[in-house]
N, C-alpha and C positions, 0 to 999 in steps of 0.2 A: 249116360253117354252124352247127352246134350250139354251138360255142364262142362264136360271135358272139351268138347268142340268150342264152346264159348270161351273157355279159358285159353285155349290155343289161339283163338282169334284175338283175344285181348292182348296176349303176349306179342303176337305179330303186329297188332295195331300200335302197341306201345313202342315197339322198335321203330316202326315207320314214323310215328308222330314225334319220336324223340329227336328228330333232326332239326327241330325248330324250338324257339323259345328258350326258357331257362334250362330245360333239360339238355340242350345242345352244349351249354357251358359245362355242365357236369359230365357230359358224355366224352369230353376230351380227356378225362382222367380214366385210367383203367379202374374197373370196379373194385379190384383189390386194394387200390390206393385211395379210394373215396372215403372221406371222413364224414362223421355225422354232421359236421358243420356244412359240408358240401351238400349233403342230402337236405338239410333244412333250408338251404338257399334255393332249392328247386321250387318252382311255382306249385302251390297246393294242388292244383288240378293234375299235375304230372307226378306227384309223389306216389300214388298207388301204382302208376305205370313203372316207375323205377323199382318199386318193390316186386311187382310181377316179374320183371326181367331178372332181378337179383335172385329171387327164389328159383326161377327156372334155371338160371346159371348155376346155382348152388346144387341143383339136382344132377349136375354132370353135363349139361348141355346136349344130352342124347335125345333123339326124337321122342322117346316115351317120357322123358323128363319135361317135355314141353307142356305136359298136362299139369296145370296148376290149380289148386283148390281155391276157387274164387272166394268162398266164405272164409277160408283161412286167411287169405290176403286182406280181406275186409277187416278182420280182427287184428291182423299183424301190423297194418299201416299205422293206426293210432298209437299202438304200443311202441313202435320204432320211433315215432315222432317224440313221444315223451322221454324215451330212453336217450335219444340224441340230444334233446334239450338239456337233460341232466348232465351229459358228458359229451359235449360237442367235438372234442379233439380226438375221440376214440374212432376206431375203424368202423365204418358203416357195414362193411362186408362181414366182419366178425359179429356185429349185432344181428344182422339178418340171419346168419347161420344159427346163432344161439337161440334167438326168439322163434325161428321156424321150427327148430327141434322141439321146443316147449309146446308150440301149437299142435304139432303132429302127434305128440304124446297124448294130448287132451282129446284129439279126434279119434 
């Protein structure tokens, strides 16, 4: 249960922190239109926060969807970075959904 609360706090913190820095540039684009290139342009310290938000959003944006598996995100972020480096023009949103499903199946 503590992991769930921590994940919810991280998602909320990511949303609040996202108003500054490189994330603010990316935040101007709707998540569905964000490319891998846009994601790679985000400062490295903000990348996990973008992934937290994208995964929570992918789960439907409902209150119970705000619970994000922190360990899964820690595994997902480097995978997304590598996938996006390989194909920077592809949709970041589609990459997140596809890779998140793979991670969920393994857990």
